[in-house]
C-alpha positions as CSV (number, residue, x, y, z in Angstrom):
1,X,67.0,57.8,15.6
2,X,67.1,61.1,17.4
3,X,69.4,63.0,19.8
4,X,67.8,63.5,23.2
5,X,69.3,66.0,25.7
6,X,68.2,65.1,29.2
7,X,68.7,68.0,31.7
8,X,68.5,66.9,35.4
9,X,70.7,67.3,38.4
10,X,70.1,63.7,39.5
11,X,72.8,61.5,37.8
12,X,70.9,58.3,38.5
13,X,67.9,59.6,36.7
14,X,69.9,60.8,33.7
15,X,71.5,57.3,33.5
16,X,68.0,55.6,33.7
17,X,66.7,57.8,30.9
18,X,69.9,57.1,28.8
19,X,69.7,53.3,29.2
20,X,66.0,53.1,28.2
21,X,66.0,55.6,25.4
22,X,69.1,54.0,23.9
23,X,67.1,50.8,23.6
24,X,64.8,52.7,21.2
25,X,67.9,53.7,19.1
26,X,68.2,57.3,20.4
27,X,71.4,59.0,21.2
28,X,71.2,60.5,24.7
29,X,73.3,63.3,26.1
30,X,73.1,64.4,29.8
31,X,73.4,67.8,31.5
32,X,73.3,68.5,35.2
33,X,71.7,72.0,35.0
34,X,70.5,74.6,32.6
35,X,73.9,76.3,32.0
36,X,75.5,73.0,31.0
37,X,72.5,72.2,28.8
38,X,72.6,75.4,26.9
39,X,76.4,74.9,26.4
40,X,76.0,71.3,25.2
41,X,73.0,72.0,23.0
42,X,75.0,74.1,20.5
43,X,77.3,71.1,19.9
44,X,74.9,68.1,20.0
45,X,72.0,69.7,18.1
46,X,69.3,67.9,20.1
47,X,66.0,66.8,18.5
48,X,64.2,66.6,21.9
49,X,65.0,68.1,25.3
50,X,63.9,66.5,28.5
51,X,64.0,69.2,31.2
52,X,63.8,69.1,35.0
53,X,62.5,72.1,36.9
54,X,64.2,72.1,40.3
55,X,67.9,72.3,39.6
56,X,70.8,74.3,41.1
57,X,72.3,77.3,39.2
58,X,70.1,77.8,36.2
59,X,66.8,76.1,36.9
60,X,64.2,74.6,34.5
61,X,62.0,77.7,34.3
62,X,65.0,79.9,33.3
63,X,66.3,77.3,31.0
64,X,63.0,76.9,29.2
65,X,62.7,80.6,28.7
66,X,66.2,80.7,27.2
67,X,65.4,77.9,24.9
68,X,62.2,79.4,23.6
69,X,63.9,82.8,23.3
70,X,66.1,81.3,20.7
71,X,69.3,80.9,22.6
72,X,71.6,78.7,20.5
73,X,69.0,78.3,17.8
74,X,67.0,76.0,20.1
75,X,63.6,77.6,19.9
76,X,62.2,74.9,17.5
77,X,63.4,72.0,19.6
78,X,60.5,70.3,21.4
79,X,60.8,70.4,25.2
80,X,59.2,67.7,27.5
81,X,59.3,68.7,31.2
82,X,60.2,66.0,33.7
83,X,59.5,67.3,37.2
84,X,58.5,66.2,40.8
85,X,56.3,69.3,40.9
86,X,52.8,68.1,40.4
87,X,50.9,71.4,40.9
88,X,48.6,72.2,38.1
89,X,49.8,75.8,38.0
90,X,53.3,74.5,37.2
91,X,52.0,72.3,34.4
92,X,50.0,75.2,32.9
93,X,52.9,77.6,33.1
94,X,55.2,75.1,31.4
95,X,52.8,74.7,28.5
96,X,52.3,78.5,28.2
97,X,56.1,79.0,28.2
98,X,56.7,76.5,25.4
99,X,56.9,72.9,26.7
100,X,54.9,70.5,24.6
101,X,54.3,68.0,27.4
102,X,54.7,67.8,31.2
103,X,55.5,64.4,32.9
104,X,55.4,64.2,36.7
105,X,58.0,62.2,38.6
106,X,57.9,59.4,39.4
107,X,57.0,58.3,35.8
108,X,56.8,55.0,34.0
109,X,59.4,54.2,31.4
110,X,56.7,53.6,28.8
111,X,55.3,57.1,29.4
112,X,58.7,58.6,28.9
113,X,59.4,56.5,25.7
114,X,56.1,57.4,24.3
115,X,56.5,61.1,24.9
116,X,60.0,61.1,23.3
117,X,58.9,59.1,20.3
118,X,55.8,61.3,19.8
119,X,57.9,64.5,20.0
120,X,60.2,63.1,17.3
121,X,57.5,62.1,14.8
122,X,54.3,64.0,15.7
123,X,55.1,67.1,13.5
124,X,56.7,70.5,13.6
125,X,57.4,71.7,17.2
126,X,55.6,75.0,16.6
127,X,52.3,73.1,16.0
128,X,52.8,70.9,19.1
129,X,53.7,74.0,21.2
130,X,50.8,76.0,20.0
131,X,48.4,73.2,20.8
132,X,49.8,72.8,24.3
133,X,49.6,76.6,24.9
134,X,46.0,76.7,23.6
135,X,45.0,73.8,25.9
136,X,46.6,75.5,28.9
137,X,45.0,78.9,28.2
138,X,41.6,77.2,27.8
139,X,42.2,75.4,31.2
140,X,43.2,78.7,32.8
141,X,40.1,80.4,31.5
142,X,37.9,77.6,32.6
143,X,39.3,77.8,36.2
144,X,39.1,81.6,36.1
145,X,35.4,81.3,35.5
146,X,35.0,79.6,38.9
147,X,34.9,75.9,37.8
148,X,36.3,73.2,40.1
149,X,39.7,72.0,39.2
150,X,38.4,68.5,38.6
151,X,35.9,69.7,36.0
152,X,36.7,68.5,32.5
153,X,37.3,71.3,30.0
154,X,34.7,71.1,27.3
155,X,36.1,70.2,23.9
156,X,36.6,72.8,21.3
157,X,33.7,73.4,19.0
158,X,33.5,70.9,16.2
159,X,34.5,72.1,12.7
160,X,31.4,70.3,11.2
161,X,27.9,70.6,12.6
162,X,26.6,67.5,14.6
163,X,24.0,65.2,13.1
164,X,20.4,66.2,13.5
165,X,18.8,65.0,16.7
166,X,15.5,65.3,18.3
167,X,16.8,67.4,21.1
168,X,20.0,69.5,20.9
169,X,21.9,69.7,24.2
170,X,22.5,73.1,25.6
171,X,25.9,74.4,24.4
172,X,28.3,75.6,27.1
173,X,29.8,79.0,26.5
174,X,33.5,78.9,25.4
175,X,35.6,80.2,28.3
176,X,37.8,83.2,27.9
177,X,40.4,84.9,30.0
178,X,39.5,88.0,31.9
179,X,41.4,89.1,35.0
180,X,44.8,87.7,36.0
181,X,44.1,88.5,39.7
182,X,41.3,85.9,40.1
183,X,43.8,83.1,39.3
184,X,45.4,83.5,42.7
185,X,42.7,81.4,44.4
186,X,42.5,78.7,41.7
187,X,45.8,78.2,39.9
188,X,49.0,78.9,41.7
189,X,51.5,80.6,39.4
190,X,54.7,78.5,39.0
191,X,57.4,79.8,41.3
192,X,60.9,78.8,42.3
193,X,61.2,76.2,45.1
194,X,62.3,77.6,48.4
195,X,64.3,74.6,49.5
196,X,67.9,73.8,50.2
197,X,68.8,73.8,46.5
198,X,67.0,77.1,45.7
199,X,67.7,80.2,47.9
200,X,65.1,83.0,47.7
201,X,65.7,85.0,44.5
202,X,67.3,88.4,45.0
203,X,65.7,91.5,43.6
204,X,66.9,92.8,40.3
205,X,66.3,95.9,38.2
206,X,63.6,95.5,35.6
207,X,64.3,96.2,32.0
208,X,62.4,99.0,30.3
209,X,60.4,96.4,28.4
210,X,59.5,94.5,31.6
211,X,58.5,97.8,33.3
212,X,56.3,98.8,30.3
213,X,54.6,95.4,30.4
214,X,54.0,95.5,34.1
215,X,52.7,99.1,34.0
216,X,50.3,98.1,31.2
217,X,48.9,95.1,33.0
218,X,48.5,97.1,36.2
219,X,46.5,99.9,34.5
220,X,44.3,97.9,32.2
221,X,41.1,96.0,33.0
222,X,42.3,92.5,31.9
223,X,45.3,90.6,30.6
224,X,43.5,90.5,27.2
225,X,43.4,94.2,27.1
226,X,47.0,94.5,28.1
227,X,48.1,92.1,25.4
228,X,46.1,94.0,22.8
229,X,47.6,97.3,23.9
230,X,51.1,95.9,23.8
231,X,50.6,94.0,20.6
232,X,51.5,90.6,22.0
233,X,49.8,87.3,22.9
234,X,48.1,86.6,26.3
235,X,50.5,83.7,26.8
236,X,53.4,86.1,26.4
237,X,51.9,88.4,29.1
238,X,51.3,85.5,31.5
239,X,54.9,84.2,31.0
240,X,56.4,87.6,31.4
241,X,54.5,88.4,34.6
242,X,55.7,85.1,36.1
243,X,59.3,85.9,35.1
244,X,59.2,89.4,36.6
245,X,57.7,88.0,39.8
246,X,60.6,85.6,40.1
247,X,63.1,88.3,39.3
248,X,61.9,90.6,42.1
249,X,61.2,87.9,44.6
250,X,57.4,88.1,44.7
251,X,55.5,84.8,45.4
252,X,53.1,85.0,42.5
253,X,52.0,86.9,39.4
254,X,48.7,88.0,41.0
255,X,50.5,89.4,44.0
256,X,53.0,91.2,41.7
257,X,50.1,92.8,39.9
258,X,48.5,94.0,43.2
259,X,51.8,95.6,44.3
260,X,52.3,97.2,40.9
261,X,48.8,98.7,41.2
262,X,49.8,100.2,44.5
263,X,52.6,102.1,42.6
264,X,55.4,100.2,44.3
265,X,57.2,99.2,41.2
266,X,56.3,102.2,39.1
267,X,58.0,104.4,41.7
268,X,61.2,102.4,41.2
269,X,61.5,100.9,44.7
270,X,63.0,97.4,44.9
271,X,61.0,94.6,46.5
272,X,62.4,92.4,49.1
273,X,62.3,88.6,48.7
274,X,59.7,88.4,51.4
275,X,57.2,90.6,49.5
């Protein structure tokens, strides 16, 4: 029915996924890390990619970025994240960076089968990805406005007006993104695990484009203004800041912004992994 590429460093999990998805008629190919996945993808032409986050060598964040950047012609392949990381910040970042769904381990087989079958038949990947990004950005905005993490996000305004009623309920204002810094106390930005399999990242030189983006975010009032000045989307800015933070070894996007505003990066000094 479909070719599914499952990327996970646990061989037992890859086999479990293969056995169950095969029952649905899918062809399942396994990869132990991101490098192997990108190598295999060009040969097997997957219809769906199941992607773990915490892996040796090339991890899930880096692999997702490479997939959506178009490496190997994979940008239109739907990606479902399978991860033990249950933090909401990780889930939101995965959606912003291009995953259409995030499943937390341990998961039920029915949840997995349903996600794969939906990814195959639900429609063009770009529509599913855009919806996931929109939902994640609305959630970020809602949290940024100081709402509790358990508060339900209000639904998007209906396209048709509601039926007349005796009393119309008060309409809640649609949330919008303002400052990236305020996310530090509400939504942790996804970061690499600091465990046995993931040594702290070493600093690396920023590309001219990354430095331009970081300088712009550091000198503008909000992420929205930075995105408008750069001519890109807010989701692109959020994802880029997270990637830069990982590259230079800073714990979070907000902390990276704070350091940039102090002039540390603009002056060209490297940051240590403990920054």
